[in-house]
C-alpha positions in Angstrom: 102.6 139.8 96.5 101.4 137.0 94.2 101.5 136.4 90.5 98.4 137.2 88.4 96.5 134.2 87.3 96.6 135.0 83.6 100.3 135.8 83.4 102.4 135.1 80.3 105.0 132.4 79.8 107.4 132.1 82.7 109.1 129.5 84.8 108.7 128.6 88.4 111.1 127.2 90.9 110.5 124.0 93.0 112.5 124.4 96.1 111.8 120.8 97.2 113.7 119.2 94.4 115.5 122.3 93.1 114.1 122.2 89.6 112.2 124.6 87.4 108.9 124.2 85.5 107.9 126.1 82.4 104.4 127.6 82.6 102.7 128.5 79.3 99.1 129.6 80.0 98.4 130.6 76.3 98.8 126.9 75.3 95.4 126.1 76.7 94.0 127.4 73.4 95.8 125.0 71.2 93.7 122.4 69.3 93.9 118.8 70.3 93.8 116.0 67.7 96.0 113.6 69.7 95.4 110.6 71.9 91.9 110.3 73.5 91.8 108.0 76.5 88.7 105.9 77.4 86.7 107.9 80.0 87.1 106.5 83.5 84.2 105.8 85.7 82.4 102.8 84.3 80.3 101.1 87.0 81.9 98.1 88.8 80.2 95.4 90.8 80.4 95.4 94.6 82.2 92.0 94.3 84.1 90.7 91.2 84.7 87.0 91.1 87.6 87.6 88.7 89.4 90.2 90.9 92.4 88.9 92.7 92.0 91.5 95.5 88.3 90.8 96.4 87.6 88.9 99.6 87.8 85.1 99.4 89.3 85.1 95.8 92.6 83.6 94.8 95.3 86.0 93.9 97.4 85.7 90.7 100.3 84.4 92.8 98.2 81.5 94.0 97.4 82.6 97.6 93.8 82.9 98.7 92.5 86.0 100.3 90.6 85.8 103.6 87.0 86.9 103.6 88.1 90.3 105.0 85.5 92.9 105.9 87.8 95.8 106.5 91.3 96.7 105.3 93.5 93.8 104.3 97.4 93.8 104.2 99.6 91.2 102.5 103.1 91.0 101.1 103.1 91.7 97.4 103.2 88.5 95.4 105.4 90.1 92.8 107.6 92.3 95.0 110.0 94.8 93.4 112.1 94.6 96.5 113.1 91.4 98.4 114.4 91.1 102.0 117.0 88.5 101.0 118.5 90.1 97.8 122.0 88.8 97.0 124.9 91.0 98.2 126.3 93.1 95.3 129.1 95.6 95.5 130.3 96.3 92.0 132.4 99.2 90.8 134.5 99.4 87.7 135.7 102.9 87.1 133.5 106.0 86.9 130.8 104.5 84.7 129.9 101.1 86.1 128.6 100.8 89.6 126.0 98.6 91.2 124.9 97.6 94.7 122.2 95.5 96.3 118.9 96.9 97.3 116.9 95.0 99.9 113.3 95.7 101.0 109.7 94.7 101.6 106.7 95.4 99.4 103.1 95.3 100.7 99.7 95.8 99.3 96.8 97.3 101.4 93.3 96.8 100.2 91.3 99.8 101.4 87.9 98.1 101.4 86.3 94.7 100.6 84.1 96.5 98.1 85.4 96.3 94.5 83.3 99.3 93.4 84.6 101.8 95.9 87.5 104.3 95.7 88.5 106.6 98.5 86.0 109.1 97.3 83.2 106.6 97.9 84.4 105.4 101.3 83.1 106.7 104.7 85.1 108.9 106.9 85.4 106.0 109.4 86.7 103.7 106.7 89.4 106.1 105.5 90.5 106.7 109.1 91.0 102.9 109.3 93.3 103.1 106.3 95.3 105.9 107.8 95.7 103.9 111.0 96.9 100.9 109.0 99.5 103.1 107.3 100.7 104.3 110.7 101.0 100.7 112.0 102.8 99.4 109.0 105.2 102.3 109.0 106.1 101.8 112.6 106.7 98.1 112.1 108.8 98.6 108.9 110.8 101.5 110.3 111.7 99.4 113.3 113.4 96.9 110.9 117.2 97.7 111.0 117.4 96.8 107.3 114.9 99.5 106.3 115.9 103.1 105.6 112.7 104.5 103.9 109.0 103.6 103.8 107.1 104.8 100.7 103.3 104.7 100.8 101.7 105.3 97.3 98.5 104.8 95.4 98.0 104.4 91.7 94.4 105.0 90.7 93.1 104.4 87.2 94.3 102.4 84.2 96.1 105.4 82.6 98.3 105.6 85.8 99.4 102.0 85.4 97.0 100.6 88.0 96.6 96.9 87.2 93.5 96.4 89.3 90.6 98.8 90.0 89.9 97.3 93.4 90.7 100.2 95.9 94.2 99.6 97.2 97.7 101.1 97.7 101.2 99.8 98.1 104.1 100.2 100.5 107.6 99.8 99.4 110.2 99.8 102.2 113.8 100.0 101.0 117.2 99.7 102.5 118.4 103.0 100.9 116.9 106.5 100.4 115.2 106.8 97.0 116.5 109.5 94.6 113.6 112.1 94.9 113.3 111.6 98.6 117.0 112.3 99.1 116.7 115.5 97.1 113.8 116.6 99.2 115.7 115.8 102.3 118.8 117.7 101.2 116.6 120.8 100.3 114.7 120.7 103.6 117.9 120.3 105.6 119.5 123.3 103.9 116.4 125.4 104.5 116.3 124.4 108.2 120.0 125.3 108.6 119.5 128.7 107.0 116.1 129.7 108.5 115.7 127.6 111.6 112.2 126.3 110.6 110.9 123.5 108.4 110.6 124.6 104.8 107.1 123.3 104.1 105.7 124.6 107.4 106.9 128.1 106.3 105.6 127.5 102.8 102.1 126.5 104.0 101.8 129.5 106.3 102.5 131.7 103.3 100.0 129.9 101.1 97.3 130.1 103.8 97.9 133.9 104.1 97.6 134.3 100.3 94.8 131.9 99.8 95.2 131.8 96.0 96.2 128.2 95.8 94.5 126.8 98.8 91.8 124.2 97.9 90.6 123.2 101.4 91.8 123.2 105.0 90.7 121.9 108.4 92.2 122.1 111.9 95.3 120.1 111.2 95.8 119.9 107.4 95.5 121.9 104.2 95.3 121.0 100.5 97.2 123.4 98.2 98.1 123.4 94.5 101.9 124.0 94.8 103.1 127.2 93.3 105.6 125.0 91.3 103.1 122.3 90.3 103.9 120.4 87.2 100.8 118.2 86.6 97.6 120.0 85.6 95.7 119.5 88.9 98.6 118.5 91.1 98.1 119.1 94.8 99.7 118.5 98.2 98.2 117.7 101.6 100.3 119.4 104.2 100.2 119.4 108.0 99.6 122.7 109.8 102.1 121.8 112.5 105.6 120.4 112.5 105.2 116.7 111.7 108.0 114.7 110.2 106.3 111.3 109.8 102.9 109.6 110.0 103.7 107.9 113.2 103.2 111.3 114.9 99.5 111.4 114.2 97.1 111.4 117.1 93.4 110.7 116.9 92.6 114.3 115.8 95.3 114.2 113.1 94.0 110.8 111.8 90.5 112.3 111.6 91.6 115.4 109.7 94.0 113.7 107.4 91.2 111.2 106.4 88.9 114.2 105.9 91.4 116.0 103.6 92.0 112.8 101.6 88.3 112.2 101.1 87.6 115.8 100.2 90.3 115.9 97.7 89.4 112.7 95.9 85.7 113.6 95.8 86.7 117.0 94.4 88.8 115.4 91.7 85.9 113.2 90.6 83.8 116.4 90.1 86.2 118.2 87.8 85.3 116.1 84.7 82.5 114.0 86.3 84.6 110.8 86.1 86.5 108.6 88.5 89.6 110.8 88.4 93.0 109.0 88.0 96.1 109.9 89.9 99.3 108.8 91.5 99.6 109.8 95.1 102.1 109.2 97.8 103.3 110.3 101.3 106.8 111.7 101.6 108.1 111.6 105.2 111.3 111.3 107.2 113.6 108.3 106.8 113.9 105.7 109.5 117.2 107.1 110.7 116.5 109.3 113.7 119.3 111.8 112.8 117.6 112.8 109.5 114.1 113.5 110.8 114.0 117.1 112.2 114.2 119.0 108.9 111.4 116.9 107.5 107.8 118.1 107.1 105.5 115.2 106.0 103.4 115.8 102.9 101.3 113.9 100.4 101.7 114.5 96.7 98.9 114.0 94.2 99.8 113.8 90.5 96.7 113.5 88.3 97.2 113.4 84.5 93.9 114.7 83.1 94.3 118.0 81.4 91.3 119.1 79.3 88.6 116.5 79.9 88.1 112.9 81.1 89.7 111.7 77.9 92.6 114.1 77.3 95.6 113.7 79.5 98.9 115.5 80.0 101.9 113.7 78.5 105.4 114.2 79.8 107.2 113.9 76.4 109.4 115.9 74.0 110.6 119.0 75.7 109.6 117.7 79.1 111.8 114.6 78.8 114.6 116.4 77.0 114.7 119.8 78.7 112.4 120.8 81.6 108.8 120.0 82.7 106.1 122.3 81.3 102.4 123.0 82.2 99.6 124.9 80.4 97.2 126.0 83.1 98.6 128.0 86.0 98.6 126.7 89.5 96.2 129.5 90.4 93.6 128.7 87.8 93.8 125.0 88.7 93.2 125.9 92.3 90.2 127.9 91.3 88.8 125.0 89.3 89.4 122.6 92.3 87.6 125.0 94.7 84.6 125.1 92.5 84.6 121.3 92.1 84.9 121.0 95.9 81.8 123.1 96.4 79.9 120.9 93.9 81.1 117.7 95.6 80.1 119.0 99.0 76.6 119.9 97.6 76.1 116.5 96.0 
């Protein structure tokens, strides 16, 4: 049995990170006189001579890009993680503790075209991006100093993206990040109790209900999580047990790229703008012993709430008590399904 879409105020449990989110559907009626963002989607040139990611241009760190015609990968000129970080092992009582964090940060330009996002790219071009992700993950996970590889994309100025040229980043760290460790612990506990991966069981249940499913193909499905926090939050989930991206075969590359394109094109139709989001793949750590409980998944956290200019802010109660959302996951999925139909017909 599933919750009614127009249910009253309640909270929902997120088993991945073991947190609750407050859901308050009646708040969609409140007036808004707060911050209005500048609408995204202004046209961009195919090539921008001032863009430090366009082919042939000089980057802000001084290096010159090649005249690439496909994807382009380079070490971040301003890396948050460094492979040769100084050794630190500091502890002074229960309050003061620090240790070194080593790693590698990379940037991947999806396309030479400055005016394209994933939603504008061809199926073939997005498949090439996925294959680059696979290759980079294999190389980084083979490094004995790397414990975790995080692929993520920030799209849009209001998500902190410093350059509109289509790109993502990979941060590979020597330790397991906080949220990833929480997901690992939760999935390991579920596997121990039930004998199956948590998110594989979860997806089977969502596909049976259908209420929060936005799209599915042979190998992947897009769902609005029951416990979603952001207004149009989604996950791309494999339909088979897959702990990391290095397990993809040709069919999985094709279908993952398809789901990625469908979702981004769908987002752009919700408010008829270039929809901002932060997205990222969560997958098993490099350590072989930690991998079996994992089910790979890709999170999408878009901030827009009411229109192309009104976003969701995580402030006040959300920062001090618990996350809160206005529209239910079910109504968000309904909106996304409608937008997907419009995007497919465009």
